[in-house]
N, C-alpha and C positions, 0 to 999 in steps of 0.2 A: 873205475870199476862201477858197473851198473848194479843197482840193487834190484833183485828179481821182484821185490814187492811192488816196485813202480811200473813193472811191465804192463799190467792191465790198464793203468791210467794212461800210459804212453800210447797204447793201441787205440784207446777210446779217443784221445786227442787227435791222433792221426786220422781216424775215421770222420770226426767232425770237420776237420780241415778239408777232407776230400769231398764232402757233400755240402759245405757251407754255401756254395753258389746257388743252391736251390732255395735258400732262405734269405740270404743277405744281399747278393748281387742284384742290382737294379736291372730290370728288363727294359729294353728300348721302348720308348713311348710309341704307342700305336696312333698313327695319324688318322683323324676322323675324316672320312670322305663325304660326310653329310654336309649339305649346304648350311651356311650360317643362318641363324634365325633372323627373320625380317621383323623389324620393330616399326609399328605404325603409331605415330603420335597423334592423339586427338586433342586439339586445343579446346580449353574450357574457359569461357569468359564469365567472370562472376559479376552479375548485375544484382548484387546483394545490397538491399537498402539498409539504412542505418537502423530501421525498426524491424530488422529480421528477427522473428521470435526465437527465443532461446530454445523452445521445445520443437522448433522446426529442424529439418535436416540441415546440418552445418556443412559449409563448402568443402573443408578438407576431408570430412567423413565421406561425402559424396565421391570425391576424387578417388579415395582409397577403395571404397566399396565397389564402385563401378569398374575400376581397373581390374580388381580380382574377378568380378563376375564376367567381364568380357573375356578374360583369359581362360576362365573355366568353361564357358560356353563355346569357345572356338574349337572346331574339330581337332582332335589330337593326332595330327599327321605331321610328318617330318618337315613339311614346308609351311606349317601354320605360322601366322604372324604372332608376335607378342604385342599386346596393346599397352600403351603408356599414355596416361592423361597428363596434360600439362596446362597449368593455369596461365591464362593470358593476362599480363599486367593491365591494370585499369589505365585507360587513355592510349593504349597501344593501337596504332592505326592498322596494322596488318601483321600476320605471321608469315611463315614460309609460304611462298606462292603455290607450292604443290598441295597444300592442304585443301581438300575439297569440302570438308565438313567442319563446322565449328559448333560446339555445344554451348548454349547460353543457359546458365543456371541463375534463376531470378527469384526474388522475393515476390510472393503473391500479394502485392498491393500496388497502389497507383505509382509510387516512386520506383518500385521494381520494374513495372512495365516501361516507365520512362527510361530507366537505365538500360534495359534490354534493347529498346528501340535505338537508343544512342549508340550502343555497342554494335548493333547490326549495321547501322548507317556508317560507322567508322571502319568496320571490318569488311564492308562489301566492295572495297576497291577492286577486288578480283571478281569479275562477273560470274565465274563458274562456281563460286562458293555456295554451299548450302548451309542453312542454319537450323539446328534443332533446339527447341526451347523447352526447358523443364522448369516448372515452378515448385516452390515449397513454401510452407507457412500459411496456407489458406485455412480459414476456419472450416471450410467444407469443399467438396469437389466442385460444386456448382460455382462457387466464387472463383476457384482456380480456373474453371472453364471460361468464365467471363474475362479473366485476365488474358488468357490465351487468345480469345476471340478479338479482344481489343488490340493486342499487339499484332496479331496476324492481319487484321484489317488495316492498321496504320502502315505496316511494312509493305503490304500489297498496293495500297493506294498511293503512298508518297515515295516509295523506293522501288516499286515494281518487283519486290522479292516475295516469293512464297516461303513462309516459315513452316517448318515441320513441327507440329505440336506433339510433344512427348509427354504431355499430361502433368500430373501433380504427384510428387513423391513425399510422403510424410516422414517424420522422424522414425527411427527404428521402433517397430512395434510388432504385433502379431501378423500383419500382412506385409511387412517390409520385404521379406525374402521374395515373395511372389511378385511384388511391385518392382523390385530391383531386377529380377530375372526378365520381366516384361520389358523394362527400360533397356536393358542390355541387348535384348533381341532386336528392338527397334533401332537402337544406335548401330548395331552390327549390320543391319540391312542397309541403313543409310550410308554407312562407310563403304560397304561393298559396291553400292551404286555409284559412290563418288569415285572409287578407283577404277570402275569399269567405263566411266564416261570421260 
């Protein structure tokens, strides 16, 4: 025999059971028709001298900061690529043959120039490669410019390679965001040219 006092509770339970599919049942997953993201890997060779100043831009910080900046500055369209920077191990002769641009991060001193030149010589086994060189750790921009000119002249004279000078990037400070944005713009243009040729 049913107790009439339970009748409202039974009706409420029945109502919940009839509408539970609105809240509990899983809906079929909607398949995305968008094309998968393209990931472009930019190899970065570290020509960092033993005397790389502690107050200079550090290699891992550069990799992280430039990766973020490249992804921010790329137009936000469905087909846009995602940029990933990948350190090239010291002594590596070559990376993926499809890579058209290699970024060289060097200490702005004589040893850094020598290490950067050695890296360019080892990595230039693929003739179509381009090299963008960024220095850090110079006491001033004039000194960094002299390092760039010395490296560019050596690469042009002895290797027949034109080095793309990306300038000098100081450790994070008041002008770091603007300098990083400028660097990302130049790297992005070099990358686009590499993929179009």
